[in-house]
Backbone as CSV, one residue per row, in Angstrom:
resi,resn,N_x,N_y,N_z,CA_x,CA_y,CA_z,C_x,C_y,C_z
1,ALA,61.430,34.014,-4.377,61.760,33.636,-3.004,60.735,32.640,-2.490
2,SER,61.171,31.778,-1.580,60.245,30.820,-0.984,59.263,31.559,-0.084
3,PRO,57.993,31.145,-0.109,57.005,31.814,0.740,57.308,31.591,2.209
4,SER,56.967,32.557,3.022,57.186,32.454,4.456,56.169,31.507,5.074
5,PRO,56.568,30.760,6.096,55.617,29.879,6.778,54.446,30.679,7.342
6,LEU,53.268,30.060,7.308,52.051,30.716,7.764,51.323,29.790,8.727
7,THR,50.813,30.348,9.815,50.018,29.575,10.770,48.731,30.326,11.069
8,LEU,47.604,29.638,10.904,46.294,30.190,11.233,45.702,29.385,12.385
9,GLN,45.196,30.064,13.405,44.608,29.386,14.549,43.129,29.751,14.671
10,PHE,42.307,28.745,14.985,40.863,28.939,15.101,40.407,28.401,16.454
11,ARG,39.754,29.237,17.228,39.211,28.774,18.508,38.029,27.837,18.268
12,LYS,37.153,28.220,17.304,35.993,27.390,16.998,35.519,27.675,15.579
13,VAL,35.214,26.599,14.849,34.619,26.704,13.523,33.294,25.953,13.557
14,PHE,32.202,26.610,13.141,30.887,25.970,13.175,30.181,26.225,11.847
15,LEU,29.817,25.133,11.147,29.073,25.216,9.897,27.774,24.441,10.069
16,GLU,26.666,24.977,9.513,25.369,24.336,9.688,24.505,24.525,8.449
17,ASN,23.780,23.446,8.082,22.803,23.475,6.985,23.407,24.024,5.697
18,ILE,24.409,23.325,5.195,25.074,23.732,3.956,24.889,22.625,2.917
19,LEU,24.463,23.023,1.720,24.302,22.101,0.601,25.300,22.482,-0.479
20,PHE,25.968,21.488,-1.049,26.807,21.789,-2.207,26.942,20.555,-3.085
21,GLU,27.235,20.807,-4.349,27.404,19.756,-5.332,28.766,19.896,-5.992
22,PHE,29.348,18.752,-6.327,30.621,18.734,-7.047,30.473,17.789,-8.225
23,ALA,30.847,18.255,-9.400,30.778,17.425,-10.600,32.103,17.532,-11.343
24,SER,32.679,16.388,-11.687,33.941,16.349,-12.410,33.736,15.657,-13.746
25,ALA,33.895,16.411,-14.817,33.785,15.825,-16.150,34.962,14.906,-16.428
26,ALA,36.117,15.222,-15.845,37.324,14.415,-16.095,37.187,13.018,-15.507
27,SER,36.734,12.931,-14.256,36.612,11.625,-13.606,35.206,11.053,-13.679
28,GLU,34.266,11.824,-14.278,32.879,11.382,-14.432,32.270,10.963,-13.097
29,ILE,32.350,11.878,-12.156,31.816,11.600,-10.824,31.050,12.817,-10.319
30,ASP,29.906,12.570,-9.675,29.076,13.616,-9.087,28.932,13.354,-7.595
31,VAL,29.072,14.420,-6.796,28.953,14.295,-5.349,27.972,15.353,-4.854
32,ASP,26.949,14.895,-4.131,25.989,15.794,-3.482,26.170,15.697,-1.974
33,VAL,26.316,16.835,-1.326,26.550,16.855,0.122,25.506,17.732,0.800
34,SER,24.864,17.167,1.815,23.987,17.927,2.693,24.619,17.909,4.074
35,LEU,25.289,18.985,4.425,26.017,19.068,5.681,25.083,19.573,6.777
36,GLY,24.862,18.731,7.786,24.001,19.138,8.894,24.731,20.093,9.819
37,LYS,25.705,19.551,10.580,26.497,20.376,11.488,27.945,19.898,11.483
38,LEU,28.864,20.822,11.369,30.284,20.546,11.498,30.855,21.486,12.547
39,THR,31.418,20.893,13.604,32.020,21.685,14.669,33.486,21.293,14.811
40,ILE,34.367,22.289,14.786,35.804,22.060,14.942,36.297,22.966,16.064
41,MET,36.927,22.374,17.058,37.402,23.134,18.210,38.934,23.160,18.221
42,GLU,39.493,24.337,18.522,40.942,24.522,18.685,41.716,23.944,17.508
43,ALA,41.520,24.565,16.347,42.160,24.078,15.121,43.337,24.959,14.744
44,GLU,44.266,24.371,13.971,45.439,25.108,13.524,45.841,24.619,12.138
45,LEU,46.054,25.551,11.229,46.526,25.260,9.880,47.884,25.913,9.702
46,SER,48.881,25.109,9.356,50.226,25.652,9.164,50.790,25.155,7.837
47,THR,51.715,25.940,7.281,52.337,25.598,6.000,53.834,25.341,6.193
48,HIS,54.397,24.664,5.208,55.856,24.396,5.187,56.364,23.688,6.441
49,PRO,56.002,22.423,6.676,55.127,21.590,5.838,53.657,21.842,6.141
50,MET,52.796,21.411,5.221,51.365,21.604,5.392,50.843,20.654,6.473
51,LYS,50.218,21.238,7.491,49.696,20.429,8.589,48.396,21.030,9.108
52,ILE,47.453,20.143,9.445,46.186,20.551,10.048,46.054,19.838,11.387
53,LYS,45.842,20.613,12.459,45.665,20.050,13.796,44.318,20.488,14.335
54,ALA,43.698,19.635,15.123,42.421,19.993,15.742,42.273,19.216,17.040
55,ASP,41.627,19.846,17.996,41.390,19.183,19.270,40.164,18.290,19.188
56,HIS,39.099,18.777,18.557,37.844,18.024,18.511,37.089,18.377,17.237
57,VAL,36.647,17.334,16.500,35.891,17.522,15.265,34.642,16.657,15.343
58,VAL,33.471,17.263,15.108,32.203,16.527,15.131,31.430,16.835,13.848
59,LEU,31.028,15.785,13.137,30.220,15.915,11.923,28.896,15.210,12.180
60,GLN,27.783,15.954,12.125,26.478,15.418,12.482,25.479,15.563,11.341
61,GLN,24.586,14.549,11.230,23.429,14.611,10.331,23.828,15.084,8.940
62,THR,24.870,14.469,8.426,25.395,14.835,7.109,25.182,13.677,6.137
63,ILE,24.763,13.989,4.917,24.490,12.987,3.887,25.392,13.261,2.694
64,VAL,26.148,12.252,2.281,27.029,12.360,1.119,26.616,11.285,0.111
65,ASN,26.154,11.710,-1.066,25.767,10.786,-2.133,26.718,10.957,-3.308
66,THR,27.320,9.853,-3.748,28.309,9.877,-4.819,27.858,8.967,-5.958
67,LEU,27.904,9.480,-7.190,27.543,8.704,-8.372,28.676,8.780,-9.380
68,SER,29.183,7.610,-9.778,30.239,7.528,-10.788,29.640,7.000,-12.082
69,THR,29.773,7.772,-13.156,29.269,7.354,-14.468,30.398,6.917,-15.397
70,ALA,31.617,6.786,-14.854,32.759,6.358,-15.659,32.566,4.915,-16.105
71,HIS,32.878,4.633,-17.353,32.769,3.282,-17.876,34.003,2.484,-17.481
72,PRO,33.841,1.189,-17.216,35.001,0.377,-16.828,36.045,0.325,-17.925
73,VAL,37.322,0.274,-17.528,38.419,0.211,-18.485,38.452,-1.174,-19.109
74,THR,38.452,-1.244,-20.448,38.430,-2.535,-21.141,39.825,-3.070,-21.396
75,GLN,40.817,-2.184,-21.472,42.179,-2.610,-21.701,43.001,-2.393,-20.442
76,GLN,43.736,-3.416,-20.063,44.548,-3.315,-18.851,45.794,-2.499,-19.118
77,ALA,46.062,-1.539,-18.246,47.238,-0.695,-18.406,48.490,-1.523,-18.174
78,PRO,49.562,-1.250,-18.922,50.787,-2.011,-18.720,51.356,-1.794,-17.334
79,VAL,51.909,-2.853,-16.777,52.500,-2.775,-15.435,53.902,-2.194,-15.563
80,THR,54.192,-1.157,-14.798,55.505,-0.529,-14.803,56.095,-0.602,-13.418
81,SER,57.373,-0.312,-13.331,58.021,-0.335,-12.020,57.404,0.688,-11.095
82,GLU,56.906,1.771,-11.670,56.288,2.802,-10.826,54.968,2.307,-10.259
83,SER,54.163,1.612,-11.112,52.876,1.142,-10.628,53.025,0.029,-9.608
84,ASN,54.172,-0.667,-9.607,54.381,-1.727,-8.638,54.401,-1.193,-7.211
85,ASN,54.685,0.084,-7.059,54.760,0.671,-5.729,53.457,1.345,-5.322
86,THR,52.400,1.199,-6.166,51.134,1.821,-5.856,50.597,1.290,-4.536
87,LEU,50.122,2.198,-3.682,49.597,1.796,-2.389,48.120,1.493,-2.502
88,PHE,47.664,0.507,-1.741,46.240,0.309,-1.613,45.636,1.508,-0.873
89,LEU,46.313,1.972,0.166,45.830,3.102,0.958,47.009,3.954,1.388
90,PRO,47.230,5.105,0.744,48.327,5.973,1.173,48.091,6.443,2.607
91,PRO,49.125,6.452,3.448,48.945,6.868,4.845,48.329,8.254,4.998
92,ASP,48.630,9.178,4.072,48.047,10.522,4.166,46.892,10.697,3.187
93,PHE,46.346,9.570,2.678,45.227,9.578,1.733,45.549,10.338,0.448
94,GLY,46.845,10.494,0.161,47.252,11.146,-1.073,47.150,12.661,-1.049
95,THR,46.893,13.252,0.109,46.715,14.705,0.181,48.040,15.449,0.294
96,GLY,49.078,14.800,0.813,50.327,15.500,1.076,50.248,16.381,2.309
97,ILE,49.161,16.227,3.080,48.938,17.043,4.271,49.011,16.150,5.507
98,ALA,49.706,16.607,6.529,49.738,15.888,7.804,48.537,16.317,8.641
99,PHE,47.858,15.326,9.237,46.706,15.608,10.090,47.005,15.116,11.506
100,GLU,46.638,15.918,12.478,46.712,15.497,13.872,45.408,15.928,14.549
101,VAL,44.567,14.952,14.871,43.254,15.225,15.452,43.114,14.392,16.718
102,ARG,42.806,15.049,17.827,42.686,14.320,19.097,41.401,13.514,19.135
103,ASP,40.270,14.106,18.726,38.980,13.412,18.736,38.224,13.723,17.445
104,LEU,37.722,12.673,16.792,36.877,12.819,15.607,35.614,12.003,15.829
105,GLU,34.447,12.656,15.653,33.178,11.961,15.844,32.272,12.173,14.639
106,LEU,31.608,11.092,14.218,30.528,11.151,13.239,29.254,10.713,13.945
107,LYS,28.184,11.493,13.774,26.923,11.191,14.439,25.769,11.262,13.447
108,ASP,25.054,10.140,13.294,23.843,10.086,12.455,24.119,10.543,11.029
109,ASP,25.216,10.078,10.448,25.574,10.451,9.083,25.214,9.333,8.111
110,GLU,25.177,9.684,6.799,24.878,8.710,5.752,25.847,8.899,4.594
111,PHE,26.161,7.790,3.935,27.060,7.837,2.781,26.603,6.806,1.762
112,SER,26.633,7.181,0.489,26.319,6.227,-0.566,27.268,6.414,-1.738
113,PHE,27.562,5.306,-2.411,28.379,5.324,-3.621,27.745,4.377,-4.626
114,HIS,27.502,4.896,-5.842,26.886,4.086,-6.884,27.632,4.274,-8.196
115,LYS,27.666,3.222,-8.989,28.222,3.276,-10.336,27.099,3.148,-11.360
116,GLN,27.086,4.049,-12.327,26.167,4.050,-13.458,24.747,4.431,-13.067
117,GLN,24.184,3.819,-12.026,22.823,4.136,-11.631,22.657,3.926,-10.129
118,VAL,21.652,4.584,-9.577,21.372,4.463,-8.148,20.389,3.327,-7.946
119,THR,20.803,2.313,-7.206,19.943,1.173,-6.926,20.385,0.523,-5.624
120,THR,19.458,-0.126,-4.953,19.770,-0.845,-3.730,19.920,-2.319,-4.043
121,SER,21.081,-2.879,-3.756,21.361,-4.273,-4.054,20.957,-5.167,-2.897
122,LYS,20.359,-6.333,-3.214,19.970,-7.290,-2.181,21.191,-7.959,-1.557
123,LYS,22.286,-8.050,-2.328,23.536,-8.596,-1.836,24.587,-7.498,-1.814
124,PHE,25.604,-7.673,-0.984,26.668,-6.681,-0.906,27.314,-6.502,-2.270
125,ASP,27.391,-5.248,-2.714,27.949,-4.921,-4.018,28.750,-3.632,-3.866
126,PRO,30.099,-3.681,-4.008,30.902,-2.464,-3.840,30.567,-1.380,-4.856
127,SER,29.838,-1.733,-5.932,29.418,-0.723,-6.913,28.148,-0.006,-6.480
128,HIS,27.486,-0.505,-5.438,26.264,0.120,-4.920,26.306,0.007,-3.397
129,LEU,26.991,0.957,-2.800,27.250,0.925,-1.364,26.396,1.981,-0.664
130,GLU,25.659,1.547,0.364,24.826,2.461,1.134,25.081,2.249,2.625
131,LEU,25.515,3.301,3.295,25.779,3.256,4.728,24.888,4.293,5.412
132,LYS,24.138,3.855,6.400,23.238,4.761,7.116,23.485,4.692,8.617
133,ASN,23.048,5.735,9.296,23.179,5.830,10.756,24.619,5.555,11.187
134,ILE,25.558,6.235,10.550,26.976,6.058,10.869,27.294,6.759,12.187
135,GLN,27.824,5.983,13.137,28.273,6.524,14.416,29.739,6.124,14.564
136,LEU,30.616,7.098,14.727,32.051,6.802,14.781,32.740,7.709,15.782
137,LYS,33.722,7.134,16.490,34.573,7.929,17.376,36.009,7.449,17.204
138,LEU,36.874,8.333,16.723,38.297,8.075,16.537,39.081,9.034,17.425
139,THR,40.141,8.538,18.039,40.974,9.398,18.867,42.438,9.242,18.478
140,ASP,43.217,10.248,18.839,44.677,10.231,18.644,45.045,9.931,17.196
141,ILE,44.393,10.627,16.260,44.641,10.417,14.834,45.870,11.206,14.418
142,SER,46.768,10.530,13.722,47.968,11.185,13.210,48.284,10.608,11.841
143,THR,48.248,11.457,10.809,48.585,11.007,9.462,49.753,11.828,8.929
144,HIS,50.712,11.125,8.381,51.880,11.726,7.745,52.134,10.979,6.432
145,PRO,53.014,11.471,5.571,53.236,10.780,4.295,53.629,9.316,4.432
146,ASP,54.208,8.930,5.572,54.686,7.549,5.701,53.961,6.718,6.755
147,THR,53.106,7.335,7.598,52.414,6.569,8.629,51.027,7.136,8.912
148,LEU,50.155,6.267,9.388,48.843,6.665,9.895,48.593,5.860,11.156
149,THR,48.233,6.533,12.235,47.910,5.851,13.482,46.631,6.442,14.058
150,GLY,45.942,5.655,14.846,44.728,6.130,15.488,44.099,5.028,16.317
151,ARG,43.166,5.409,17.150,42.433,4.445,17.973,40.948,4.568,17.656
152,LEU,40.384,3.478,17.125,38.960,3.440,16.841,38.236,3.030,18.115
153,GLN,37.600,4.003,18.745,36.910,3.751,20.008,35.541,3.118,19.787
154,ALA,34.873,3.519,18.700,33.540,2.979,18.443,33.159,3.241,16.990
155,LEU,32.481,2.262,16.391,31.931,2.410,15.041,30.713,1.509,14.926
156,SER,29.603,2.086,14.502,28.415,1.314,14.163,27.826,1.888,12.883
157,VAL,27.228,1.005,12.062,26.710,1.444,10.772,25.672,0.436,10.283
158,GLU,24.695,0.920,9.519,23.651,0.067,8.960,23.824,-0.029,7.449
159,LEU,23.916,-1.281,6.936,23.897,-1.563,5.522,22.523,-2.126,5.176
160,PRO,22.153,-2.194,3.885,20.815,-2.694,3.540,20.498,-4.067,4.119
161,GLY,21.506,-4.962,4.234,21.228,-6.303,4.727,22.047,-6.706,5.923
162,PHE,22.629,-5.741,6.623,23.491,-6.079,7.750,23.690,-4.848,8.619
163,THR,23.744,-5.057,9.922,24.009,-3.965,10.866,25.235,-4.304,11.692
164,LEU,26.225,-3.436,11.632,27.417,-3.564,12.464,27.173,-2.738,13.722
165,ALA,27.100,-3.423,14.855,26.710,-2.755,16.091,27.876,-2.103,16.818
166,GLU,29.066,-2.741,16.732,30.195,-2.229,17.513,31.505,-2.628,16.860
167,THR,32.450,-1.694,16.800,33.788,-1.967,16.279,34.797,-1.174,17.096
168,LYS,35.896,-1.841,17.451,37.002,-1.176,18.143,38.316,-1.715,17.584
169,ALA,39.352,-0.892,17.568,40.672,-1.354,17.117,41.691,-0.246,17.283
170,ASP,42.943,-0.642,17.449,44.077,0.273,17.328,44.619,0.119,15.916
171,ILE,44.837,1.235,15.226,45.180,1.227,13.804,46.591,1.760,13.603
172,HIS,47.367,1.045,12.802,48.697,1.521,12.406,48.908,1.134,10.951
173,LEU,49.292,2.106,10.141,49.479,1.861,8.717,50.737,2.571,8.244
174,ASN,51.537,1.855,7.451,52.683,2.479,6.801,52.711,2.044,5.341
175,HIS,53.801,2.325,4.632,53.845,2.007,3.204,53.841,0.509,2.935
176,ASN,54.187,-0.297,3.927,54.300,-1.740,3.710,53.181,-2.555,4.329
177,GLN,52.592,-2.077,5.400,51.714,-2.945,6.178,50.581,-2.178,6.843
178,VAL,49.436,-2.844,6.956,48.306,-2.373,7.740,48.188,-3.276,8.957
179,MET,48.102,-2.694,10.143,47.997,-3.490,11.365,46.802,-3.023,12.186
180,LEU,45.952,-3.990,12.551,44.825,-3.750,13.441,45.020,-4.620,14.670
181,SER,45.197,-4.014,15.804,45.375,-4.770,17.046,44.195,-4.507,17.968
182,GLY,43.813,-5.544,18.708,42.661,-5.419,19.590,41.371,-5.196,18.837
183,LEU,41.264,-5.750,17.604,40.057,-5.565,16.795,38.886,-6.304,17.426
184,HIS,37.778,-5.602,17.593,36.555,-6.181,18.165,35.386,-5.817,17.270
185,LEU,34.643,-6.846,16.808,33.472,-6.644,15.962,32.282,-7.325,16.600
186,ALA,31.131,-6.659,16.583,29.922,-7.250,17.149,28.718,-6.872,16.297
187,SER,27.853,-7.871,16.063,26.603,-7.665,15.334,25.600,-8.691,15.836
188,GLY,24.573,-8.229,16.524,23.626,-9.166,17.116,24.337,-10.072,18.104
189,MET,24.186,-11.405,17.914,24.845,-12.375,18.783,26.223,-12.756,18.254
190,ASN,26.638,-12.162,17.150,27.936,-12.461,16.553,29.006,-11.558,17.152
191,GLU,30.172,-12.140,17.431,31.258,-11.372,18.048,32.594,-11.949,17.611
192,LEU,33.506,-11.086,17.175,34.841,-11.504,16.764,35.880,-10.612,17.427
193,ASN,36.996,-11.226,17.845,38.149,-10.496,18.368,39.377,-10.968,17.594
194,ALA,40.212,-10.020,17.144,41.318,-10.418,16.279,42.467,-9.425,16.350
195,ASP,43.643,-9.917,15.970,44.809,-9.094,15.656,45.176,-9.431,14.218
196,LEU,45.337,-8.391,13.391,45.520,-8.601,11.957,46.643,-7.723,11.435
197,ALA,47.488,-8.318,10.585,48.523,-7.563,9.868,48.470,-7.995,8.415
198,ALA,48.436,-7.023,7.484,48.299,-7.328,6.061,49.153,-6.367,5.249
199,PRO,49.587,-6.782,4.047,50.388,-5.890,3.198,49.563,-4.711,2.710
200,ASN,50.234,-3.584,2.478,49.549,-2.373,2.040,49.977,-1.920,0.651
201,SER,50.877,-2.627,-0.010,51.334,-2.186,-1.326,51.343,-3.330,-2.311
202,LEU,51.094,-3.002,-3.586,51.170,-3.993,-4.644,52.573,-4.578,-4.728
203,ASN,53.551,-3.739,-4.460,54.936,-4.191,-4.561,55.222,-5.307,-3.555
204,SER,54.673,-5.203,-2.353,54.936,-6.212,-1.333,54.289,-7.541,-1.693
205,LEU,53.231,-7.517,-2.531,52.594,-8.755,-2.949,53.340,-9.441,-4.081
206,LYS,54.065,-8.655,-4.914,54.687,-9.208,-6.109,56.156,-9.574,-5.928
207,GLN,56.739,-9.198,-4.798,58.148,-9.501,-4.594,58.348,-10.992,-4.334
208,ALA,59.605,-11.453,-4.391,59.915,-12.883,-4.266,59.381,-13.460,-2.958
209,ASN,59.522,-12.707,-1.873,58.990,-13.128,-0.577,57.942,-12.113,-0.124
210,PRO,56.714,-12.228,-0.636,55.695,-11.220,-0.349,55.331,-11.167,1.129
211,THR,54.928,-9.978,1.561,54.490,-9.795,2.945,53.213,-10.594,3.185
212,PRO,53.185,-11.470,4.170,51.995,-12.304,4.395,50.912,-11.562,5.177
213,ILE,49.725,-12.123,5.151,48.656,-11.702,6.043,48.732,-12.586,7.286
214,ASP,48.879,-11.969,8.444,48.905,-12.703,9.715,47.622,-12.412,10.471
215,ILE,46.981,-13.471,10.959,45.721,-13.272,11.666,45.611,-14.214,12.856
216,VAL,45.179,-13.669,13.974,44.795,-14.444,15.148,43.377,-14.009,15.493
217,LEU,42.436,-14.945,15.484,41.017,-14.591,15.596,40.296,-15.578,16.489
218,GLN,39.431,-15.049,17.343,38.530,-15.870,18.150,37.149,-15.220,18.104
219,GLY,36.119,-16.074,18.113,34.803,-15.470,18.101,33.672,-16.478,18.072
220,ARG,32.481,-15.924,17.899,31.251,-16.706,17.843,30.374,-16.098,16.748
221,VAL,30.004,-16.911,15.741,29.223,-16.398,14.609,28.125,-17.383,14.230
222,ASN,27.062,-16.841,13.689,26.016,-17.636,13.044,26.096,-17.348,11.551
223,PRO,26.541,-18.306,10.725,26.740,-18.037,9.295,25.515,-17.452,8.604
224,GLN,24.317,-17.823,9.053,23.105,-17.341,8.392,22.935,-15.827,8.523
225,ASP,23.579,-15.232,9.497,23.468,-13.780,9.676,24.309,-12.996,8.673
226,PHE,25.114,-13.714,7.863,26.016,-13.043,6.923,25.643,-13.327,5.465
227,THR,24.386,-13.707,5.230,23.946,-14.016,3.863,24.047,-12.803,2.943
228,TYR,24.002,-11.610,3.517,24.106,-10.392,2.700,25.432,-10.307,1.955
229,PHE,26.496,-10.881,2.518,27.831,-10.733,1.949,28.225,-11.869,1.000
230,PHE,27.497,-12.984,1.001,27.919,-14.149,0.234,26.791,-14.647,-0.665
231,SER,27.169,-15.369,-1.724,26.190,-15.890,-2.684,25.328,-16.958,-2.026
232,ASP,24.121,-17.155,-2.597,23.210,-18.159,-2.057,23.800,-19.559,-2.181
233,SER,24.544,-19.810,-3.275,25.128,-21.134,-3.470,26.172,-21.442,-2.397
234,LEU,26.949,-20.432,-2.002,27.926,-20.638,-0.948,27.246,-20.805,0.404
235,MET,26.239,-19.970,0.680,25.562,-20.049,1.968,24.797,-21.361,2.124
236,HIS,24.435,-22.006,0.987,23.728,-23.286,1.055,24.570,-24.333,1.790
237,GLN,25.903,-24.193,1.701,26.790,-25.147,2.369,26.694,-25.050,3.888
238,PHE,26.127,-23.950,4.390,26.070,-23.727,5.840,24.639,-23.775,6.374
239,ASN,23.718,-24.343,5.606,22.315,-24.360,6.027,22.116,-25.049,7.371
240,SER,22.902,-26.083,7.639,22.711,-26.846,8.874,23.556,-26.315,10.030
241,TRP,24.305,-25.235,9.784,25.156,-24.688,10.839,24.348,-23.737,11.717
242,GLY,24.585,-23.837,12.997,24.024,-22.859,13.923,25.129,-21.935,14.399
243,THR,24.968,-21.399,15.601,26.009,-20.549,16.172,27.299,-21.354,16.319
244,THR,28.385,-20.804,15.804,29.647,-21.536,15.709,30.749,-20.771,16.422
245,GLU,31.481,-21.488,17.273,32.676,-20.919,17.885,33.859,-21.169,16.954
246,VAL,34.687,-20.160,16.772,35.799,-20.282,15.828,37.072,-19.697,16.438
247,ASP,38.183,-20.400,16.203,39.515,-19.920,16.572,40.427,-20.142,15.375
248,ILE,41.149,-19.104,14.956,42.060,-19.203,13.818,43.376,-18.534,14.180
249,ASP,44.460,-19.208,13.877,45.796,-18.633,14.010,46.576,-19.084,12.782
250,GLY,46.891,-18.129,11.889,47.570,-18.545,10.670,48.060,-17.383,9.838
251,THR,48.637,-17.740,8.680,49.147,-16.759,7.732,48.620,-17.101,6.344
252,TYR,48.583,-16.076,5.468,48.091,-16.259,4.103,48.951,-15.441,3.153
253,THR,49.385,-16.078,2.048,50.190,-15.385,1.049,49.865,-15.929,-0.335
254,MET,49.342,-15.083,-1.217,49.155,-15.417,-2.625,48.444,-16.752,-2.827
255,GLY,47.279,-16.908,-2.227,46.479,-18.098,-2.431,46.822,-19.263,-1.538
256,LYS,47.880,-19.146,-0.733,48.310,-20.237,0.131,48.235,-19.809,1.595
257,GLY,47.669,-20.685,2.398,47.544,-20.377,3.813,48.209,-21.436,4.670
258,LYS,48.759,-21.014,5.795,49.326,-21.929,6.771,48.558,-21.755,8.071
259,LEU,47.862,-22.801,8.464,47.053,-22.751,9.670,47.778,-23.426,10.820
260,LYS,48.146,-22.626,11.805,48.675,-23.203,13.031,47.543,-23.827,13.835
261,THR,46.396,-23.136,13.806,45.221,-23.632,14.517,43.959,-23.232,13.765
262,LEU,43.087,-24.196,13.556,41.730,-23.931,13.080,40.796,-24.757,13.950
263,ARG,39.943,-24.089,14.695,39.008,-24.797,15.560,37.601,-24.291,15.311
264,LEU,36.680,-25.223,15.047,35.277,-24.900,14.832,34.441,-25.775,15.751
265,LYS,33.432,-25.196,16.360,32.517,-25.949,17.201,31.116,-25.410,17.008
266,THR,30.212,-26.292,16.547,28.825,-25.889,16.356,27.935,-27.053,16.747
267,GLY,26.970,-26.810,17.615,26.107,-27.888,18.095,26.933,-28.952,18.793
268,ASN,26.737,-30.217,18.369,27.496,-31.327,18.934,28.724,-31.681,18.105
269,SER,29.023,-30.875,17.103,30.147,-31.154,16.214,31.304,-30.211,16.508
270,GLN,32.506,-30.747,16.388,33.682,-29.907,16.541,34.797,-30.416,15.648
271,LEU,35.662,-29.492,15.232,36.786,-29.812,14.363,37.976,-28.978,14.772
272,GLN,39.135,-29.623,14.833,40.386,-28.922,15.075,41.396,-29.403,14.057
273,ALA,42.055,-28.471,13.370,42.951,-28.847,12.278,44.130,-27.899,12.203
274,ASN,45.200,-28.372,11.566,46.313,-27.507,11.189,46.930,-28.092,9.926
275,GLY,47.635,-27.246,9.184,48.236,-27.697,7.934,48.311,-26.580,6.923
276,MET,48.614,-26.946,5.670,48.716,-26.002,4.571,47.466,-26.096,3.715
277,ILE,46.946,-24.940,3.296,45.761,-24.908,2.457,46.051,-24.061,1.222
278,ASN,45.723,-24.607,0.031,46.002,-23.943,-1.241,44.710,-23.525,-1.925
279,GLU,44.827,-22.533,-2.832,43.679,-22.004,-3.576,42.566,-21.601,-2.605
280,VAL,42.941,-20.795,-1.617,42.026,-20.438,-0.541,40.749,-19.777,-1.058
281,LEU,40.867,-18.932,-2.078,39.723,-18.150,-2.541,38.943,-18.824,-3.660
282,ASN,39.265,-20.062,-3.990,38.575,-20.780,-5.058,37.959,-22.048,-4.484
283,PRO,36.648,-22.046,-4.164,36.020,-23.223,-3.546,36.140,-24.488,-4.381
284,ASP,36.273,-24.364,-5.717,36.355,-25.539,-6.579,37.740,-26.169,-6.586
285,LYS,38.765,-25.407,-6.207,40.136,-25.915,-6.280,40.825,-25.990,-4.925
286,ILE,40.133,-25.597,-3.874,40.761,-25.543,-2.564,41.251,-26.942,-2.174
287,ASN,42.456,-27.028,-1.611,43.017,-28.329,-1.243,43.981,-28.163,-0.071
288,TRP,44.216,-29.292,0.636,45.024,-29.289,1.841,46.292,-30.110,1.644
289,GLN,47.336,-29.732,2.378,48.569,-30.508,2.420,49.065,-30.547,3.869
290,GLU,49.766,-31.635,4.201,50.347,-31.784,5.536,49.318,-31.449,6.615
291,VAL,48.141,-32.028,6.465,47.037,-31.649,7.323,46.851,-32.662,8.450
292,SER,46.491,-32.148,9.613,46.141,-32.982,10.769,44.771,-32.530,11.261
293,ILE,43.854,-33.490,11.365,42.464,-33.143,11.734,42.002,-34.022,12.884
294,ASP,41.351,-33.399,13.850,40.701,-34.099,14.940,39.263,-33.596,14.967
295,ALA,38.314,-34.487,14.660,36.930,-34.040,14.520,35.976,-35.048,15.119
296,SER,34.811,-34.544,15.500,33.745,-35.426,15.970,32.392,-34.816,15.605
């Protein structure tokens, strides 16, 4: 017989000063967790379907260190029709559980991920990621197998060579698209505001008419403040740039971009352009078509 639905309700859950380790021989990954404080208020766990609800969740002074010793795959797996539908980010994170959380906060937390060995990289390296002093506030979080929504009220974090001071956005994700509206990023004197929509599945990128990336962005940046993320050879091209005002309105699909508006202003120089741009991610092959430029 099918099991009867079950609902568990918790007025308050409080965990403090808990250490645990997880090691997986199958995936060759080790996780060490030092949990400072976890507080969950007015929580509910129900089955059929599986759902977790909470009014308020706070995770404080928690450190998560992850080490992957798995060797990189040398042979590429064959592409199948099933793999074509693989999501970059499943709306329910692959858990099969629906989450509904009114408020989620992270306070003074740390996270690290390393491959093969623990080391601090001078340049941004996704194989050696270190995040410290994580402060986050998310509200109205709802995750289901087909959608994820939430409002990012605040996010700040310190990386070895960069500090993100403030982030805000409304988040919506489904099987086809990721949408960030009202995105606001700030770091020092740098500030960006944007609305962004991007594909969320491999299938949407490989179809005859792939889902494009749409972006509308305005802001003020100093390229020298972002040396942590880019190679020295690339940053050399911006040595003479100071604080730059930027406006972008365009779309991008499979190496090709269409710019309705590109405006740059730094010092006494300014440029405004529109047109088609090819090989966007390859500085050696990048080229323009049907371009109109007004510069001084």
